[in-house]
N, C-alpha and C positions, 0 to 999 in steps of 0.2 A: 334622435336621441345623441346625445353628444359620444366624444369618444372615450371621455372617462365612464360614464355609464356602460358603455362596451365594455370597456374593460373590467367594470365592475360584475357585470353580469356573467360575463366569461370566468373572473375568480370565483364566485358563488358556484359555477358550474363545476370547475376543478376540485372545488371541497366536497360538492356532494359526490362527483364520481369517486373521489379518493376514498371515503367513505364505502362505498359501495364495493370497490376493491379489497378494500380491508377485510368486509365482510366474507366476502366469496372467498378471499384466502383462507378465512377462519373456519369458513365450512368446509374446504377441500382439504386443511389440514387435520380436521377432526372427524373426514366421514368415514374412515376406517378404524377409529378407536373403538375398541370393546370395553364393556362394564359389565359387571356381576348383577347388576338390578337395571330395570326400565328407568327409576327414577334417577340414577346418576349419568344417563346417557345424555351427550352433547345434543343440543336442540339446533337446528340452522337457525341463522339470524338473516334478517332481510331490511334492509333501509327503507322507510317510506318518504317520497318526497313531496314537498307541498311549494306552491308559489310563494316567493319572497319578494318584497318591496327593496329596490337598488339604496344602498347607502348613500350613496352621492346626491341624488336629486330625490328620494322619494317616490321614483317612479316604480311601477311594477316590471315585471320583467326579468325574474332570475328563479331560483330553485336553492332550496335547501333542505337538509335532513330534517323530518318532524320527529321522527320517533325509528326508532330499531326494533323492529316485531322479532319475538321466538316462535317459531313452528311450532303447529300443535299435533304434526302427524306423530303418530305410536312409534316407538323404537321397533327395529326388526330383531325378532328373536331367533334363534338359530341354536340346533341342539349340537352340540360339542361337547359330550360328557368328559373328554380326558383334556380339556383346556383351562390352566390354573384358575380364569375367572369365572368359571362356569359356577353356577347356582347350584342348590341340593339337587335341583332337578334335571342339571345336565344342559342349562341355557346360557348363552351369552345374548347383550344384547349391542345393537350399532345402531348410529342413527339411521334416519331414512333421508339419506342424501343421494342425489343422483348426479353423479360426479360429469356428467355430459351436459347436463343443463348449466351446471355451474359453470364450467368452462364457457359454453356458448354465452352465461349471462359476462363471466370474465371479458369475452372478446368483445361486445357490446359496449362494456363500460369503458375499455380500452380505447376504443374508437371514439366514443363521446369525449373521452379525457384528451385524445389527440387533435379532435376537432376544437375543441376550446381552446388550447393552446395555439392552435393555426388562427384562432379567432382572433385571439390576445395580437398575435405577430402580424397580421393583416393590420388590426387598427394601430400598432405600432408603425407600419410601413406609411400609413395613410396619414398620420401626424407628423412623420418626418419628412415627407412630401408637402404637406402644407406648408411648412416652415421654411422650405426652399422656394417657394414662390415668389416670394418679394426680393429675390436676386436677380 
């Protein structure tokens, strides 16, 4: 694999992990938003990764976001009759998002992002050292 292909693969990884971090941030931001009906409740979103071909040489060895899935979990129903958004029966609805799981996913995505940056930095250093061999 060439140095350029390595950079291309790391770049694809950065794009994918960035999308993953954005969806996690969106899930966390909406985890405690309440609505007056189950149909209006925010549904967690999760990116689906797929193998991708490198744009530089047509080689395999990258990742891309194929699509973003929306959670099918039902909304959590809570009895809070005094809440301004409560329905006629006194219930409010919130998304079924586990904030601890989302934070763990965010840490994993952040580490993967950092690893891709480190791979790019190492590749850059190898290219620079290769250029200095002829001196």
